[in-house]
N, C-alpha and C positions, 0 to 999 in steps of 0.2 A: 134038544134044540131050542125050548122056550126060554131056559136059564141063558143059553148065551145069546138070545135076541134081548134079552134085558137086560145084561149086562152091556150089549154095542147101545142100547137105547139108553142108559144110563151114563155111559161113557160119553156119548154125543150129547145128552142133554148137560153135563158138565161143561164140553167142551164150549159148546156156543153159548153159556154163561160165563164163562171166561171172557172168550173173542168180546161178548157185550161188554163187559165190565171196564176190559183194555181199553175198549173203543170208546167208550163213558170218559175213561182217565185222559184219554189221549185229547178229545175234544176240549176235555177242561183245563189240560194244559196249554192246549191251544191257543182257548179264549183268554187266558192270561195276558197282560201289555208287559213287552218285554221292554223295560225301564234302565236307564242308566239319569242317574242324577249329578251334576256338576254345579256346585256351590260353591259360594264364598262364605260359609258357615262360620268364620269367627269375625264377621264383619255386624250384622245386625242380630237381634234377638230372633227376627220372623224365620231365616233359615233351620233355625231346628224345628221349629213348630212344623214346617212344611216336610222336612226330611223324617222325623217320625210318624208323619201320617203318612207318607210312601212305605214307609219300613213295614207298618203293620196291618197293612190294606193286603186281603188274599186275591184282589184284583190284578196286582202287580206282579210280575217276575224280576225281580230286581238283579241286574247283570252290575252293575255296581255304583258307585259312592266316591265322586271323584271331588276333588277339591281343588279350588280357585283361588288367584289373587285378588287383594283389593287393595295395591301397593298402591295408586295414586291418591288415594283418599287423603285429605289432610288429616284424618283420623289414625291414618296408617300405622301399625305395630311394625318393629323392625323387621319381621319376617309375616307377610299376611298370610301365604302358603301354610306355611306349617301349623300356624294357628288354626287354620282352616281345615287342616288333613288331620291333626290332633281331635280337634271336637267330633270329626267326622269318626274317629276310631274309638271314642267314648261312646257315643250313641249306639254305635253296633255294639260295642260291648253291654251295654245297659242290656240289649234286647239280646244279647247270645247270637248275633248275626254276624261274627268277624270273618263268616267264612266266605261274607260277600265281598268280591274285590273293592279294595278302596285307594286306588292309584293317586299318585301326586301329581296334580296340574302345574302349568307354568306358573312359575314365579315374578313373570312380567309382563305386559302387553306383546302385541304381534310386533316386529319391527318396522321402521318407518320407510325402509327401502333395501334392495338387493333382488337377486335372484329367488332365494327362499325367506319370506319374511315370518315364517309359522315360528312357534314354540316347541320344540319338539320334545314332548312330554311323555311320561307313561302313560297320563288320563289321554290325552292323544291316540296311539297309539292302542288304548285300550277299546276305544270307541271303533276305530277301523276295524278291529279283529270281531268285535261282536256286530258290527254290520255285516260282513263278509259272511260271517255265521247264519244270518236270517235265512229262512229256509224263501225258497222263491214266492214272490208276491206278498211276502209280510215285510214291515219295516219295525226297526230301532227306534224307540223313542226316545230322544232324549232332551231331558229338562235342565235346563242354564237358567240357574238362580243368581247369576251373578255376572260378571265381565264374560262375552263369550269366547273369550281367549282360546279354550282347548277345543271348543267345537268347531270354530273357525278355521283352527291349526288344524283338525283331521280331515277336514274339506279341502286344504290347501295340501296337505301332503299325500291326499288320496282323495281325488276328484271323482274316483268313479263309486264313491259310496253314496253321492247324492240321491240315488232312487231307493237306497236302503236303510235311510233315516230319514225322522220326522222330528222336526225342533219345536219345542213350546221354550218362551222365554218369557222373562220379565224386563220388560224396558221400553225406553221411547216415551214420549206424550204424542198424543194423537186431539187434533180439533177435529169434530167431528161434523163441525158447521162449515168450517174455512177449507175443511182437508188440509191441512198443516201439518207436518211434521215435526217434533224437536228430537235431537238427540243429545239435551243434555240433564238426564237423568244419571243417579250413580254409576249405573250398569255400565250404560254408553261410554260415560267419561271415562272409565277405567280403560277401555279398549275402542275409542271410536274405530279405529281399522278393521278392527272383530265383528260390528255389528253390520260394518257397510261389507263384508264379506258377506254374510248371512244374506243382505238384501239384494246383493248382487249377483248371487248363484243359482242360475236359470234351473228350473228343478227342483228346487228343495221346497219341500213343503213345510213350510213357515208360520206358526202359531204364534202371537203375537198378544200378550197382556199389557198394554200398557199402563205407566204407573199412574194416570189420572183416573183411570178405571179401578185399578187394585186399591186405589185410597181409600174406597167406599169400607173395606173389609177392616175393620178396629174392634180389638179386643180390650174391655174391662180389666184393670187390675185385679180387685176387689174379687169381682165373678171367678177370675184366673185362680186368686188364693183360695178360695173357697173350694173348687174344684181339683186342685192340685196340690195343694198343701198338705203335707204328711202324707197322702196316699199312696206313692208307691217312690223307689230313689230317683226314678228319671222324670216323674213326673215335678218331685220336688228338686231335682236339678234346672227344670225347665222354668220353672218359680223361681228359685233363687237367681236364674240368669237375667229374669225381667229386669232385677234389679242392682245385681252384681257388673252389670255390662258398663262398658264405659259412658254410655248413653242412659246413664239410670235418672230416678224420680220423677217418672210418667205413671198417672193414672189412666193411661189411655196410649195404645198403640196399636199402628197400622201392619198389620200379620202380611205384609207385601206377598210372600213368596207361597202363603198357602193359597191363594186366589187362584193362582195357576194351577196347583194339585186338585184343587177342589171342580176348578174347570175342567179339568181331564176326566176325572171320576164321573163328574154329575154336569153333562153337556147341556140340562136343562136347568141349571144355576147361573147358567151367562148364555148372553145374545153373542154370537160370532157373526161377521160381516166379511166380506172380500173388500179388500184397499189395494187402491197401485201405491206402488213404491214412490217415494219423494224422487223429485226430479234430476236429484245428482246421483242417483243410484239406477241400475240398471231396470228397464219399464218392465214390469211383470205385477202379477196379483200376489197378495199374501193376505192371509188369516190374520182379522184380527178383532178382540174383544171390544164390545163398544158398552157393555153394561153387566153387572153383576148381582146377583142377588145374594147380598153379605148377609144376612141373617142365616138364609138357609146355609150359607157354608160355614157360619160358624157354629150352630146348632148342630152340624154334621161332623164337625171336627171333635167336639165336644161329647159327643153321643160314641164316636166309633172310639175312643179315648178309653172313655168310661168302660164302653162293654170287653174292649180287650183287656185292659189292667185288670178289672174287676173278675172277670172270669178267671184269671189267673193265681199261683200260688206263687210266690217268691220269696 
């Protein structure tokens, strides 16, 4: 009888330990931020740095890395969407993460008129699909680093996802003294209709990093060279991209998109306020970053990259 009791006691103890372990893992999984990144990766140097920062951070549950066009830039290549898509695949390959979905987005901006102005792309439908898979009370985070075409299309195709997503984007400028908005920056100009869709969508949780605030996040080429050159194939690629890009020959660059990622990961590195939408848009409040601690963001990026690649054999 004593032996039987001991066996039951041991089995009960093991069961409780297993349940606690499963519960801990479940809480850990739930604490991850479910993320889709939508990027015009082929456009500037900064997109790649922001994407890598996301891909190596354990706080993110990466549900997708989609490509975005930049077709209306004066520096546009013949197929900007495909250029961005191939770079996305390359970054995923370097990190052995090609299992992360990487759908193509729209080749062009939203249509100007008609009953359906959305661009029906794999990226837009992937956002919709992942949004509907979110558990009750949770939201999918969509990080938009280029034109807002794909996320705006997703909202136009299926407005029911509005309560299931939150959007972080780089774009617009804002004068915090006069309260005047401008939509003349690169991301807005590449699809002005799309940014207006986001501003006009009631109930959409929107976090905006204006370009006049992100401009504080500058990187120095010589510092980057010292930290990245010859360290790892991916870091070497990021280093080479700096001066192989069409916009080469710079000793300092603004790494715009990284500011959005760092602000999301470290709310203490940025100040966020509530701002009223422009008069031409639906009257509602949106979240706006009014300042960033560029030094902390830059230091964090370098430290996380160093820790990640320094601890691994390749």
